[in-house]
C-alpha positions as CSV (number, residue, x, y, z in Angstrom):
1,M,95.6,78.0,-41.3
2,V,96.0,74.2,-41.4
3,T,93.8,72.5,-44.0
4,F,93.0,68.9,-45.0
5,K,95.3,69.4,-48.0
6,D,98.2,69.7,-45.6
7,F,97.5,66.4,-44.0
8,L,96.9,64.8,-47.4
9,I,100.2,65.9,-48.8
10,K,102.2,64.9,-45.7
11,S,100.5,61.5,-45.6
12,K,101.5,61.0,-49.3
13,F,97.8,61.1,-50.3
14,N,96.8,58.4,-47.8
15,V,93.3,59.6,-47.3
16,K,92.6,57.4,-44.3
17,K,95.7,58.6,-42.5
18,A,95.1,62.2,-43.4
19,R,91.6,62.2,-42.0
20,L,92.8,60.4,-38.8
21,Y,95.6,63.0,-38.3
22,E,93.3,66.0,-39.1
23,E,90.7,64.8,-36.7
24,N,93.1,64.3,-33.8
25,Y,95.1,67.5,-34.6
26,Y,92.5,69.7,-33.0
27,K,91.9,67.3,-30.1
28,I,95.6,67.3,-29.3
29,M,95.8,71.1,-29.4
30,E,92.8,71.4,-27.0
31,S,94.2,68.7,-24.7
32,G,97.4,70.6,-23.9
33,L,99.5,67.5,-24.7
34,F,101.5,69.5,-27.3
35,D,103.5,72.5,-26.2
36,K,104.1,74.5,-29.3
37,N,106.6,77.0,-27.8
38,F,108.6,74.2,-26.1
39,Y,108.7,72.3,-29.4
40,L,110.0,75.2,-31.4
41,K,112.6,76.2,-28.9
42,A,113.7,72.6,-28.4
43,Y,114.0,71.9,-32.1
44,P,114.7,75.3,-33.8
45,H,115.0,73.7,-37.3
46,V,111.2,73.2,-37.2
47,E,110.6,76.9,-37.1
48,K,113.1,77.5,-39.9
49,S,111.2,75.0,-42.1
50,G,108.0,77.1,-41.8
51,M,106.0,73.9,-41.1
52,D,103.2,73.9,-38.5
53,P,104.9,72.5,-35.4
54,L,102.2,69.9,-34.5
55,I,102.0,68.7,-38.1
56,H,105.8,68.3,-38.0
57,Y,105.5,66.3,-34.8
58,L,102.7,64.0,-36.1
59,F,104.5,63.2,-39.4
60,Y,108.2,63.4,-38.4
61,G,108.9,64.3,-34.8
62,A,107.3,61.3,-33.2
63,K,109.3,58.9,-35.4
64,E,112.5,60.8,-34.2
65,Y,111.4,60.4,-30.6
66,K,111.1,64.2,-30.2
67,L,109.3,65.3,-27.0
68,P,105.9,67.0,-27.6
69,S,106.1,68.8,-24.3
70,P,108.2,68.7,-21.1
71,T,105.4,67.0,-19.2
72,F,104.7,64.1,-21.6
73,N,107.1,61.3,-20.6
74,L,107.5,59.8,-24.0
75,K,109.9,57.0,-22.9
76,R,107.5,55.8,-20.2
77,Y,104.5,56.0,-22.4
78,L,106.1,53.9,-25.1
79,Q,107.3,51.4,-22.5
80,E,103.7,51.1,-21.2
81,N,102.3,50.9,-24.7
82,P,104.7,48.8,-26.8
83,E,102.1,48.3,-29.6
84,I,102.6,51.9,-30.7
85,E,106.1,51.3,-32.0
86,K,105.2,47.9,-33.3
87,N,102.3,49.3,-35.4
88,K,104.3,52.5,-36.3
89,G,101.7,54.6,-34.5
90,N,101.8,58.1,-33.0
91,P,102.0,58.4,-29.2
92,L,99.7,61.5,-29.0
93,I,97.1,60.1,-31.3
94,H,97.2,56.8,-29.3
95,Y,96.7,58.8,-26.1
96,I,93.7,60.8,-27.6
97,E,92.0,57.7,-29.1
98,N,92.5,55.4,-26.1
99,G,92.0,57.8,-23.3
100,D,94.7,58.2,-20.7
101,E,94.0,54.6,-19.4
102,G,95.3,55.6,-16.1
103,Y,98.4,57.3,-17.5
104,T,99.4,60.3,-15.6
105,M,101.3,63.2,-17.0
106,D,104.6,64.2,-15.4
107,E,105.0,67.4,-13.5
108,N,107.3,69.6,-15.5
109,P,110.7,68.2,-14.4
110,F,112.4,71.5,-15.1
111,I,110.1,73.4,-12.8
112,L,110.6,70.7,-10.1
113,R,114.4,70.9,-10.5
114,R,114.4,74.6,-10.2
115,Q,112.2,74.6,-7.1
116,K,114.3,71.9,-5.5
117,I,117.5,74.0,-6.0
118,I,115.9,77.0,-4.4
119,D,114.4,75.1,-1.4
120,T,117.7,73.2,-0.8
121,N,119.7,76.4,-0.8
122,K,117.3,77.9,1.9
123,S,118.5,75.2,4.3
124,F,122.1,76.5,4.0
125,L,121.3,80.2,4.6
126,S,122.8,82.0,7.6
127,N,119.9,84.6,7.8
128,Y,122.3,87.1,9.3
129,E,120.9,89.6,11.8
130,F,122.7,92.9,11.9
131,E,122.9,95.5,14.7
132,S,122.8,98.0,11.9
133,E,122.6,97.2,8.2
134,P,125.3,99.1,6.2
135,L,123.9,100.8,3.0
136,V,124.6,98.8,-0.1
137,S,124.5,100.5,-3.5
138,I,123.4,97.9,-6.1
139,I,124.7,98.9,-9.6
140,V,123.0,97.5,-12.7
141,L,124.0,98.2,-16.3
142,T,121.4,97.7,-19.0
143,R,120.8,98.2,-22.7
144,N,117.5,97.3,-24.3
145,G,117.1,94.8,-21.5
146,L,113.5,95.2,-20.5
147,T,112.8,91.5,-20.3
148,H,115.8,91.0,-18.0
149,L,114.9,93.9,-15.8
150,K,111.4,92.6,-15.2
151,R,112.8,89.2,-14.2
152,L,115.5,90.8,-12.0
153,F,113.2,93.1,-10.1
154,E,110.3,90.7,-9.6
155,D,109.8,90.4,-5.8
156,F,113.3,92.0,-5.5
157,D,112.8,93.5,-2.0
158,E,111.5,90.3,-0.6
159,K,114.2,88.2,-2.0
160,T,117.1,90.3,-0.6
161,N,116.3,89.6,3.1
162,Y,118.0,92.9,3.6
163,S,116.4,96.3,3.8
164,N,119.2,99.0,3.6
165,Y,120.0,99.3,-0.1
166,E,119.8,101.7,-3.0
167,I,119.7,100.8,-6.7
168,I,121.6,102.7,-9.4
169,V,120.7,101.6,-12.9
170,V,123.0,102.8,-15.7
171,D,120.9,102.7,-18.9
172,N,123.1,102.6,-22.1
173,A,120.8,104.3,-24.6
174,S,118.0,101.8,-24.5
175,Q,115.4,102.0,-27.3
176,D,112.9,99.8,-25.5
177,D,110.6,100.7,-22.6
178,S,113.3,100.2,-19.9
179,I,113.3,103.7,-18.5
180,N,109.5,103.8,-18.1
181,Y,109.5,100.4,-16.4
182,L,112.3,101.4,-14.0
183,N,110.5,104.6,-13.1
184,S,107.3,102.6,-12.4
185,L,109.0,100.4,-9.7
186,D,108.4,101.0,-6.0
187,L,112.1,100.6,-5.2
188,P,114.8,103.1,-4.3
189,I,116.1,103.5,-7.8
190,T,118.3,106.2,-9.4
191,V,118.7,106.0,-13.2
192,I,121.7,107.3,-15.1
193,E,120.5,107.8,-18.7
194,N,123.5,107.5,-21.1
195,T,123.3,108.6,-24.8
196,E,125.7,105.8,-25.8
197,N,126.7,102.3,-24.9
198,V,129.5,102.9,-22.4
199,S,131.7,100.0,-21.3
200,F,131.0,97.9,-18.2
201,S,134.0,99.5,-16.5
202,K,132.9,103.1,-17.2
203,G,129.2,102.4,-16.3
204,N,130.1,101.0,-12.9
205,N,132.7,103.6,-12.2
206,D,130.3,106.4,-13.0
207,A,127.6,104.9,-10.8
208,A,130.2,104.3,-8.0
209,K,130.9,108.1,-7.9
210,I,127.3,108.9,-7.0
211,A,126.7,105.9,-4.8
212,N,125.9,106.6,-1.2
213,G,126.6,103.1,0.1
214,E,129.4,101.8,2.2
215,Y,129.4,98.8,-0.1
216,L,129.0,98.5,-3.9
217,L,127.3,95.5,-5.4
218,L,127.9,95.0,-9.1
219,L,125.0,93.1,-10.6
220,N,124.2,92.0,-14.2
221,N,120.8,92.8,-15.5
222,D,120.4,89.2,-16.6
223,I,120.5,87.9,-13.0
224,E,117.6,86.3,-11.3
225,P,118.0,86.3,-7.5
226,T,116.8,83.7,-5.0
227,Y,115.8,84.4,-1.4
228,G,118.4,85.6,1.0
229,W,121.2,86.4,-1.5
230,L,122.0,90.0,-0.4
231,N,121.8,89.1,3.3
232,E,124.2,86.3,2.7
233,M,126.7,88.4,0.8
234,V,126.8,91.3,3.3
235,G,127.0,88.9,6.3
236,C,129.9,87.1,4.7
237,M,131.7,90.4,4.1
238,L,131.2,91.6,7.7
239,N,132.2,88.3,9.2
240,S,135.5,88.0,7.4
241,E,138.8,89.9,7.6
242,D,140.7,91.7,4.9
243,V,138.0,91.0,2.3
244,G,138.0,92.9,-0.9
245,S,135.1,91.2,-2.6
246,V,132.4,88.6,-2.1
247,G,131.1,86.6,-5.0
248,A,128.0,84.4,-5.4
249,K,127.2,80.9,-6.8
250,L,125.6,81.4,-10.2
251,I,123.5,78.8,-11.9
252,F,122.4,78.5,-15.5
253,P,118.6,78.7,-15.9
254,Y,116.5,76.2,-17.8
255,Y,117.0,76.3,-21.6
256,D,114.3,75.0,-24.0
257,D,116.5,74.5,-27.0
258,M,118.3,71.2,-27.2
259,K,121.6,72.9,-28.0
260,N,121.8,74.4,-24.5
261,Q,119.4,72.2,-22.6
262,E,122.2,70.0,-21.1
263,K,123.6,73.0,-19.2
264,S,120.2,73.8,-17.6
265,Y,120.5,74.2,-13.8
266,S,124.2,73.5,-13.8
267,I,127.0,75.6,-12.3
268,Q,127.9,78.8,-14.2
269,H,130.2,80.3,-11.5
270,A,131.8,78.9,-8.4
271,G,135.1,80.8,-8.4
272,V,137.7,81.4,-11.1
273,K,141.0,79.6,-11.8
274,F,143.5,79.8,-14.6
275,R,144.8,77.3,-17.2
276,E,147.4,77.3,-19.8
277,E,146.5,78.7,-23.2
278,R,148.5,79.1,-26.4
279,T,149.1,82.5,-28.1
280,P,148.1,85.3,-28.1
281,Y,148.0,85.0,-24.3
282,V,149.7,82.6,-21.9
283,Y,147.1,81.9,-19.2
284,G,143.3,82.1,-19.5
285,P,140.7,82.3,-16.7
286,Y,137.9,79.8,-16.4
287,H,135.0,79.1,-14.1
288,E,135.8,76.3,-11.8
289,N,133.2,73.4,-11.8
290,M,131.4,75.0,-14.7
291,F,128.5,72.9,-16.1
292,S,128.5,70.6,-13.0
293,T,125.0,69.5,-12.2
294,L,126.0,68.8,-8.6
295,V,124.9,72.2,-7.4
296,F,125.3,71.4,-3.7
297,S,128.4,69.1,-3.9
298,R,131.2,69.5,-1.5
299,D,133.4,71.1,-4.2
300,V,131.1,74.0,-4.8
301,N,129.2,74.3,-1.5
302,H,131.8,75.7,1.0
303,Q,132.9,79.2,1.4
304,K,136.5,79.8,0.3
305,E,139.0,82.3,-0.8
306,V,139.5,82.4,-4.6
307,I,141.7,84.3,-6.9
308,S,138.7,85.9,-8.6
309,N,134.9,86.1,-8.7
310,T,132.8,87.2,-11.6
311,A,131.4,90.7,-11.5
312,A,128.0,89.4,-12.6
313,C,127.3,89.6,-8.9
314,L,130.1,91.1,-6.8
315,L,130.1,92.9,-3.4
316,I,133.0,95.3,-2.8
317,P,133.6,97.9,-0.1
318,K,133.4,101.3,-1.8
319,S,136.5,102.5,0.0
320,I,138.6,99.7,-1.6
321,Y,136.9,100.1,-5.0
322,M,138.0,103.8,-5.0
323,E,141.4,103.0,-3.5
324,L,142.2,100.7,-6.4
325,G,140.8,103.0,-9.0
326,G,137.7,101.1,-9.8
327,L,137.4,99.0,-12.9
328,D,140.0,99.5,-15.7
329,E,138.3,101.4,-18.5
330,G,140.8,100.0,-21.0
331,Y,138.5,96.9,-21.3
332,F,135.1,96.7,-23.0
333,Y,132.9,94.0,-21.6
334,G,135.5,91.4,-20.8
335,Y,138.3,90.8,-18.3
336,E,137.7,93.9,-16.2
337,D,136.5,91.8,-13.2
338,I,139.6,89.5,-13.5
339,D,141.8,92.5,-13.7
340,F,140.2,94.0,-10.6
341,A,140.6,90.7,-8.8
342,F,144.3,90.8,-9.4
343,K,144.4,94.3,-8.0
344,L,142.8,93.0,-4.9
345,Y,145.2,90.1,-4.7
346,Q,148.2,92.3,-5.3
347,N,147.1,94.5,-2.4
348,N,146.5,91.6,0.0
349,Y,142.7,91.8,-0.1
350,K,140.9,88.5,-0.2
351,S,138.2,87.5,-2.7
352,I,135.6,85.2,-1.1
353,Y,133.3,82.9,-2.9
354,N,130.0,82.4,-1.0
355,P,128.0,79.5,-2.3
356,F,124.9,80.3,-0.3
357,A,124.2,83.5,-2.2
358,L,122.6,81.7,-5.1
359,L,121.3,83.4,-8.3
360,F,120.4,82.2,-11.8
361,H,122.4,83.8,-14.5
362,H,120.6,84.1,-17.9
363,E,123.7,85.3,-19.7
364,S,122.7,87.9,-22.1
365,A,124.3,91.2,-21.9
366,T,124.7,94.8,-22.5
367,R,127.4,93.9,-25.0
368,V,128.0,94.8,-28.6
369,E,125.6,92.8,-30.9
370,D,127.9,92.7,-34.0
371,E,129.8,89.4,-34.0
372,D,132.9,90.7,-35.8
373,E,133.1,93.7,-33.5
374,K,132.6,91.5,-30.5
375,N,135.5,89.3,-31.6
376,R,137.7,92.3,-32.2
377,L,136.9,93.8,-28.7
378,N,137.5,90.4,-27.1
379,Y,141.0,90.2,-28.7
380,E,141.8,93.7,-27.5
381,N,140.6,92.8,-24.0
382,I,142.8,89.7,-23.9
383,M,145.9,91.6,-25.1
384,H,145.3,94.5,-22.7
385,F,145.0,91.9,-19.8
386,H,148.2,90.1,-21.0
387,D,150.2,93.3,-21.3
388,K,149.2,94.3,-17.7
389,W,149.4,90.9,-15.9
390,G,151.2,88.4,-18.1
391,D,154.5,88.4,-16.3
392,Y,152.9,88.7,-12.9
393,I,150.5,85.8,-13.5
394,F,153.4,83.6,-14.9
395,K,155.3,84.1,-11.6
396,E,152.3,83.6,-9.3
397,I,151.1,80.5,-11.2
398,F,154.6,79.0,-11.2
399,I,154.9,79.4,-7.5
400,D,151.4,78.0,-7.1
401,K,152.4,74.9,-9.1
402,I,155.7,74.4,-7.2
403,N,154.0,74.5,-3.9
404,Q,150.9,72.7,-5.2
405,N,148.6,75.1,-3.6
406,H,145.8,74.7,-6.2
407,F,144.8,78.3,-5.6
408,L,145.4,79.8,-9.0
409,T,145.4,76.6,-11.0
410,D,145.0,72.9,-10.5
411,K,147.8,72.0,-12.9
412,K,151.2,70.6,-12.0
413,I,154.4,71.8,-13.5
414,D,154.6,70.2,-16.9
415,V,158.1,69.3,-18.3
416,S,158.8,68.0,-21.8
417,I,162.2,66.4,-22.4
418,I,163.4,66.2,-26.0
419,S,165.8,63.3,-25.9
420,K,166.2,59.6,-26.3
421,N,166.3,57.7,-23.1
422,D,169.6,57.0,-21.5
423,E,170.9,56.6,-17.9
424,F,171.2,60.4,-17.4
425,I,167.7,61.1,-18.8
426,S,166.2,58.3,-16.8
427,K,167.5,59.8,-13.6
428,L,166.4,63.3,-14.6
429,V,162.9,62.0,-15.3
430,K,162.8,60.2,-12.0
431,D,164.1,63.3,-10.0
432,L,161.6,65.7,-11.7
433,S,158.8,63.2,-11.1
434,N,159.7,62.9,-7.4
435,K,159.2,66.7,-7.2
436,G,155.6,66.2,-8.2
437,F,156.0,67.4,-11.8
438,D,154.3,65.9,-14.9
439,V,157.2,64.7,-17.1
440,K,156.9,63.7,-20.7
441,L,159.7,62.2,-22.8
442,I,159.7,63.1,-26.5
443,P,162.3,61.1,-28.4
444,N,161.5,62.4,-31.9
445,L,163.6,65.5,-32.8
446,N,161.0,66.4,-35.5
447,N,158.3,66.8,-32.9
448,F,157.7,70.5,-32.4
449,A,154.1,70.4,-31.2
450,I,154.9,70.9,-27.5
451,G,151.4,72.2,-26.6
452,E,150.0,74.7,-24.2
453,D,150.4,72.6,-21.1
454,C,154.2,72.6,-21.1
455,D,156.0,74.9,-18.6
456,I,159.6,73.7,-19.1
457,L,161.1,72.3,-22.3
458,I,164.4,70.5,-21.9
459,S,166.7,69.3,-24.7
460,N,170.1,67.7,-24.7
461,N,170.5,67.8,-28.4
462,V,171.9,70.8,-30.1
463,N,170.4,69.8,-33.4
464,Y,166.8,70.2,-32.1
465,D,165.3,73.3,-33.9
466,V,163.8,74.9,-30.8
467,D,162.7,77.9,-32.9
468,K,160.0,75.8,-34.5
469,I,158.2,74.7,-31.3
470,I,154.5,75.4,-31.1
471,S,153.8,76.3,-27.4
472,R,152.9,79.1,-25.0
473,L,154.8,82.3,-25.3
474,N,156.3,82.0,-21.8
475,I,157.7,78.4,-21.9
476,I,161.1,78.1,-20.3
477,K,163.5,76.5,-22.8
478,V,166.5,74.7,-21.3
479,L,169.5,73.2,-23.1
480,I,171.8,70.6,-21.5
481,S,175.1,71.3,-23.2
482,N,178.6,72.5,-22.7
483,N,177.9,75.3,-25.2
484,N,175.7,78.3,-24.8
485,D,172.8,78.8,-27.2
486,S,171.0,82.1,-27.3
487,R,167.8,80.4,-28.4
488,Y,167.4,78.9,-25.0
489,D,166.6,80.6,-21.7
490,I,168.9,78.4,-19.6
491,C,172.0,76.4,-20.6
492,L,173.4,73.8,-18.2
493,D,176.1,71.2,-18.0
494,K,175.1,67.7,-17.0
495,S,174.9,67.4,-13.2
496,V,174.2,64.7,-10.7
497,N,171.7,67.0,-9.0
498,Y,170.4,68.5,-12.2
499,A,166.8,68.7,-11.2
500,D,167.6,70.6,-8.0
501,E,170.0,72.9,-9.8
502,L,167.5,73.6,-12.6
503,M,164.8,74.6,-10.1
504,N,167.2,76.8,-8.2
505,I,168.1,78.7,-11.3
506,I,164.5,79.1,-12.4
507,E,163.5,80.4,-8.9
508,E,166.4,82.9,-9.0
509,K,165.9,84.0,-12.5
510,Y,162.1,84.1,-12.8
511,L,160.6,84.1,-9.3
């Protein structure tokens, strides 16, 4: 309960100011100018302080240009009323005391942005018509995810623009009211009630075994669909050849808190590529165009083949899923979808990214809550993935770089040369650069920080201590010398056509 004493203390016992703020406090609360929930989420330190949020705004937040609500355009109001800053006044008290004076509140910009994204995407939908709709089994894993389930299944049937589907929910020992809620829905739902939190792979594999559908659709419980998404994914699958999976465009939702607010309504998933990483693994997957706010730019708004889609929303023919053994149960909530994508790729099945199936991804999860345990499992997932695919990915990415296909990665082959410049080195740099490689000359023999980008390290100095380099595990080490050195992968004499000779040896030895 807020009392006059609170205002008196915060105003440093300025009675006039305390009475002014107390009087307007209740008027502001009644006016709707101040959004308490927004303010606490946007500035979480306020809640930690235990201070009444409006009192915080009146005495501190306004001076720090904090927003009292998403609809009060503070910048515009201060521009239209410059006397506020001049007199060290408070915008909301000024608004209350002077009336709006023609000032109009903004519509919530975040609601407008969301609706614009949804409406714009509708203009791109194919709205496929099928002679017969194949049955799709939608598989959802959940654990204490009642809030997510309510958002996922709100107007679910209407949003699909597709009628022939069943839903299999795998509940991983939820302690909330998830089961009762699922059973209350007027949807074709089957619930698998587990007594433990099984992995993403096992949960989906178990559901796939009882699925009746010709197609499986793996769907996170923290997804919020938009109109036409399922129609679009099935139509894409049926109108393409040799397709093993179809993925969707996933968008971050709106975030109240300032820490995450910048990523609101930006791209979360538009296909996966790989980039170099240091140990313990050599290449890491990443979402292409992640955090881009250009939701309908050319880069993300055309259907294309990708090396992988996220399993947060993924359509797969059941026959192919079973043929490839489903998801690898050696993973626990991480890398299982990337692993499956490589199984598709290795067996000549295409993964298609369809940007017109648009969904919001609220990114929670049915994951382990303990942070240390989560880190341990993530490390084990990475190492399991590296053990299975490290050599294969190295080869495929190297070929991708040589041919500059930009399918698995956007990076060029990176070459570091440990040597002082001379006539031979100058020609070598020129020849490698002409092949489209990124070449870097490192004249300092004491420089061992090669970095994760380097693919090929070349040295023509036998005194360089190559054992000390800090780099990826799979870097190719080359020595230009008349003597062999077991620390290097390749030892070559100087040659007029050294660049061509080097690439021939690498292709023969590694590719």
